[in-house]
N, C-alpha and C positions, 0 to 999 in steps of 0.2 A: 523198470524205469531207467532211462539213460539221460544224463546231462552232458552235453557237448560244450566244452569250453575252448573257444577259438580265439587265438591271439592274432590281431591284425595291425599292420602298419603299411601304408601305401607309398612310403617315400624313402625307406631305409633298408639296405641289405646288411645282414650280419657279417658276411664274409666277402667284402668287396675285393680283398686281396687275392681271392681265388679266381677272379676273372668272370666271364659271362656264364650264365646257367646253360644247361644243354637245350632248353627252350629259351631263346634270348629275346625277351620282350620287356617292355617297361613294367615296373612293379605294379602300378594300378591295374594293368591288363592281366598280369599274372595272378594277383589275388582275387580278382573278379571271376576269372575262369575257374580257379580252384574253388572259390566259394560256390559257384553254380554246380560244380561237380559234387560238392558236399551236400548241397540242397537236394539234388537229384537222388542221391543215395539215401538221404533221410526220408524222402517221399516213399521209397520202396520198402522202408522198414517201419513205417507208421502203423502198419496193420498188426505188428507183433509187439510193439513197445510204445509206451508213453515217452516221448522225446522232447526235451527242451534245449534250445540253442542259446548259449551265452556268448556274446562277443565282447572281448576286452580290447579296446582300440587305443593305440598309441598315436594320437594326434593326426589321424587321417583327414583328408579333405571331407567337407560336408557332403559333397556329391557321392563320395564312396559310401558313407554311412547311409545316405538315402537309398543308394542302390541295394545295400543289404536289406534295409527295411522293406522296400517295395517288393523285392523278390520273395521274401518270407511271407509278406502279407498276401501275395498272389497265391501262394501254395499253402496257406493256413498253417504255417509253422510257428510254434511258440518261440518267440525271440525276445531277448533282452540285451540291449547294448549298453555297455558301461564305458564311458570316456575316462581314460586314465589321467590322473592329475599330473604325475611325473612322467618324464620321457626316458627312453632308453631300453635296450634289450633286457638288461638285468632286472630292471624294475618290472617290466611287463611279464617276464618269466616268473618272477616271484608272485605277482598278483594272480597269474594263471594257476599256479600250483595251489595258491591259497584258496582260490575259488573252488578248485577240485576238492580240496579238503573240507570246505565249509558248506558247500551247496549241494554236493553230490548226494543223490538219494539211494542209489544202489551201484549201477555201473556209471563210470565217468570216463569221458574221452577227452584227453588233453591233446589239442591239435594245433599245429602252426599253419600259417596262411599260405605256405608254398607247397602244400600237399594236394595233389590232384587225385580224386577218388574215382574208382570204377563204380558203376551203378549199384552193384550189390555189396559194396564194401561194408556199410553199416549193418545191414541185415546179416551178413556172414559173420561179422564179429560178435553180434548178439547171440546168434545160434551157437557158434563155436565157443564163445565164452562160457555159456551154460554147460556145454558138452565137456569141455576140458575141466571145468570146476567139478563136475560129477565124476569124471574119470580119475582125477588126481586126489579128490577129497580135500582140496586146498584152495586158498585164494590164488587166482592166476592173473596173468597179464598178457596182452597181445600187442605186437607192433604191426601196423597195417601194411607195411611195405616189405617186400622180399629184397633186402639190401644187397645191391650188386657187389659192394665192397667185401661182403662175406666170402664171395667166390673168387674175386680177382685181386684183392690187395694182399700184399705180403705182411699181414698183421697177425697178432695172436688169435683174434676171433676168427679169421679166415682159415686157420689151421686146426681149429677145434672140431671134434666129431659132434654129431647131433643125432637125435631121434626123429623119425619121420612118421606122421600119422595121416590117416585117410580122413578127410573132411567131407562136408556135404557136396561140394563140387570141385574140390581141389585138395592137394596135399598141404600139410602144415609141418613145419620143422621146429625143433627147439633151438633157441639161441640165447645168447648171454649178454647182449648189448642193445641199447636203444638210445633214442634222443628224447627231446621234450614231448614228442608225439607218442602217446601211450594210451591204450584202452585197458582199464582195470577197474577194480572196486574202490569205492571211496575210502574204505578203511586203510588201504595201502598208503594214501597220502597222510592220513592221521597218524598211523603207527610209526611211519618212517619219515616224519616231517623234516627232521634235521638234514637228512640227505638231500631232499628236494630243495629245501631252502638254501643249502650251501651251494648247490649247483647253480641256482638262479642268481644268488647274490654275488658269487665270485667268478663265474664263468668269464674267461678271457681277462681276468683281473690279476689273480695270484700268480700263474693261471691255475685254474681247476677245470676239470672236465667230467664227463659222465663216468669214466672208469674209476675215478676217485670218490664218486658219490653214488648215484642211483644204480649203476651197473653192479654194485655190490649186492643188490637185491635179487638179481635174476639167477635162476637155476635152469641150466640146459638139460638136466637129467643125465649128463654124462660126466662132465668135468667140473662144472660150476656148483658151488655149494651154497648159493644164496637161498633165502627162504621162499621165494616166489617163482614158480615155473613160468617161463616166458616162451611164447610161440609166435611164429610169423608164417604167412601164407606162401605157398608155391603153386602157381605163379602169384605175383603181387596183387593186392587189392587197392593199393594206392601207390603213387610214385612221388617221391620227394624231388621237386623240380629245383635241384641245386646243381652245383658244378660237377659235371662228369658222372652224374648219378642215374643215368637213364636205365630203365628196368630191362631185365632179360625176359624174353618170350612174350612181350607185349608190343603190339603195333600201336603205339600211343598216338601217332600223328592224326589218324582219323578221329579218335576220341577227342583229342584237343581241338581240332578244327570244327568239330560238331557243336561246340559250346559257343553260342551266340550271345555276346554282351552288348 
């Protein structure tokens, strides 16, 4: 069983100071295309798993919510939309983690609205989640994107060694950092709730970031000593459509252009 908790907002960018995204479109177009890519990926995974999609929406236009509902109705995807009472990134992030903790049945996928998924992303994560759990004998976590900054940025994470594994159709590597988009087991949110809650409540306020909170959880099998092994795919299964974050080894433009909204 998989519960996907998608956080949406069709009018606000979290990091406007960073300039345009590498796919520079209006936010409503961005989240609709990313949403359809997620739906297409869910469709291909329905044969191996019971999947429910939860949308936590931060005051988007009614037309956007209608778009979500109609597309899920057409594809017979189990959907529930929750309109958030309060506004803002920190509130919606906390509600997202809270839902992952409270409604997740086994696997849970916390995902943001600017992630564009390849068709086999969800199915791959379900298959490899079980495989890595069996291999490690441990609770595990996945991030769906092969973060280009791991290879190009002059950061601590880019300098770390990793282990590489052969998956069903691609390689996977260990890593030690992630964002709010995480595929893992519900118990992770329950057992380490204070770290998730702190990231959500105080991000960009104190300031606090992932390194001081949830990145303390992840174990890369080489240098990091967190309790939970974290893996990411090579090449990527999703791309984070943010500033300068275009993926390696993926010709994303035909995929993007193929999504008709």
